[in-house]
C-alpha positions in Angstrom: 29.2 -16.9 -30.5 25.7 -17.1 -29.4 23.9 -17.0 -25.9 23.0 -20.1 -24.1 20.1 -18.5 -22.2 16.3 -20.6 -22.7 14.4 -19.7 -25.5 17.0 -18.6 -28.0 17.0 -14.5 -26.7 19.7 -12.9 -27.9 20.4 -9.4 -26.4 24.0 -8.2 -25.2 26.0 -9.8 -23.2 27.0 -6.0 -21.8 24.3 -3.7 -21.1 24.2 -1.4 -23.3 22.0 2.6 -23.2 19.8 2.1 -25.7 20.2 4.1 -29.2 18.1 5.8 -31.4 16.1 9.2 -31.6 14.4 10.9 -27.7 10.5 11.1 -28.9 10.4 13.0 -25.9 10.9 13.8 -22.4 9.0 13.7 -18.7 9.0 14.7 -15.6 7.5 11.2 -14.2 7.9 7.9 -14.4 4.0 7.5 -14.9 4.2 10.3 -17.6 5.9 8.1 -20.0 4.6 5.0 -19.1 0.9 6.7 -20.4 3.1 7.6 -23.4 4.0 4.0 -24.4 0.8 2.7 -23.3 -1.0 4.9 -26.4 1.7 3.4 -28.5 1.2 0.1 -27.6 -2.4 0.5 -28.1 -2.1 2.3 -31.7 0.1 -0.9 -32.6 3.3 -0.1 -32.9 6.5 -2.0 -32.4 6.8 -1.2 -28.9 9.6 -3.2 -28.7 11.3 -0.4 -30.4 11.3 1.6 -27.6 12.6 2.4 -24.1 12.2 4.8 -21.2 15.5 6.5 -19.4 15.9 7.6 -16.1 18.2 10.6 -16.2 20.1 11.8 -13.3 19.2 9.2 -11.0 19.3 10.1 -6.6 18.5 7.5 -4.3 17.0 8.5 -1.7 15.8 7.1 1.8 12.7 8.2 4.2 13.4 7.8 7.6 9.7 6.7 8.7 10.4 5.7 12.0 12.1 4.7 15.6 13.2 1.2 16.2 12.6 -0.4 19.3 12.5 -3.5 20.8 9.0 -4.6 20.4 9.2 -3.2 16.6 12.4 -5.5 15.8 10.3 -8.3 17.9 7.4 -7.4 15.8 9.0 -7.9 12.1 11.1 -10.8 13.1 8.1 -12.7 14.1 5.5 -11.8 11.4 9.5 -13.1 9.2 9.4 -15.8 11.1 5.8 -16.4 11.0 5.5 -17.1 6.7 8.6 -19.1 6.7 6.8 -21.6 9.6 3.6 -20.9 7.8 5.3 -22.6 4.3 7.0 -25.0 6.0 4.1 -26.5 7.3 2.6 -26.5 4.3 5.4 -28.0 2.9 5.1 -30.9 5.9 1.4 -31.1 4.6 1.8 -31.8 1.0 4.5 -34.2 1.1 3.3 -36.4 4.5 -0.3 -35.7 4.2 -1.4 -38.9 6.3 1.3 -37.7 9.5 1.2 -33.9 9.4 -2.5 -32.2 10.5 -4.0 -28.2 10.5 -2.1 -28.8 14.0 1.1 -28.9 12.8 1.3 -26.2 10.0 0.1 -24.7 13.3 2.7 -25.5 15.1 5.0 -24.7 12.4 3.4 -21.0 11.9 4.2 -20.3 16.1 7.4 -22.0 16.2 8.5 -19.6 13.0 7.3 -16.7 15.2 9.4 -17.5 17.9 12.5 -17.7 16.1 11.9 -15.0 14.4 11.1 -12.8 17.1 14.3 -14.2 18.9 16.1 -13.5 15.7 14.7 -10.1 15.4 15.3 -8.7 19.0 18.6 -10.3 18.8 20.0 -8.4 15.0 18.3 -5.5 16.9 21.0 -5.6 20.2 24.0 -6.5 17.9 23.2 -3.4 15.4 21.7 -1.2 17.8 24.4 1.9 18.5 24.8 1.3 13.8 20.9 1.8 12.8 18.3 2.8 15.5 15.4 3.6 12.4 13.5 1.9 10.2 13.7 3.7 6.5 12.4 2.7 2.7 14.7 3.0 -0.4 13.7 4.7 -3.0 15.8 4.9 -6.7 14.5 8.5 -8.2 14.8 9.8 -12.0 14.8 14.0 -12.4 12.9 13.2 -15.5 12.6 10.3 -17.9 12.9 9.9 -21.9 11.1 7.5 -24.3 14.1 6.8 -26.5 12.5 4.9 -30.4 14.6 3.3 -32.9 15.4 6.7 -36.0 13.4 4.5 -38.5 10.0 4.6 -36.6 10.1 7.9 -34.9 8.1 9.6 -37.2 5.4 6.9 -36.9 5.3 7.6 -33.4 5.1 11.3 -33.8 2.5 11.4 -35.9 0.9 8.6 -33.6 0.7 10.7 -30.9 -0.1 14.5 -32.8 -3.7 12.7 -32.8 -6.7 12.8 -30.0 -7.1 10.1 -28.6 -9.6 7.7 -29.6 -10.2 5.8 -26.7 -12.7 6.1 -24.6 -13.1 7.2 -21.4 -9.5 8.3 -22.1 -9.2 12.4 -21.7 -6.0 14.8 -22.5 
């Protein structure tokens, strides 16, 4: 069975975990990423590597209380961007009739409708959720997995001192 995706990529149709030897386990993603960067600078075939996050946890951090004012402001900003986009489209496709005034009008109309939508949606869901938050998916540790045939070469590269200028160990 061939893969109908563009550029002739042949990736598995069913997601699978990468197989191979564990090159190392790191507490943070930036630490694992730095190891991959180091291997990349040493001309290692990094397509044979994978960073795997273990013990995933969803973290929701509450950032504040949601009020009518904040809902109106957030809706207005979103509507403003949509209005600016539509105004630019009008400027591009009808440059003889559309002017900068058209762009400004579209932005203000978008901000107004966005504000109304923000207030209305907050009023409808007020009793269920009246706070703002951000969501993150974090892992307790990150493993770098390498093709078994290349594990020894990767370990040799990592055992050498980093010779790039400005990089401290």
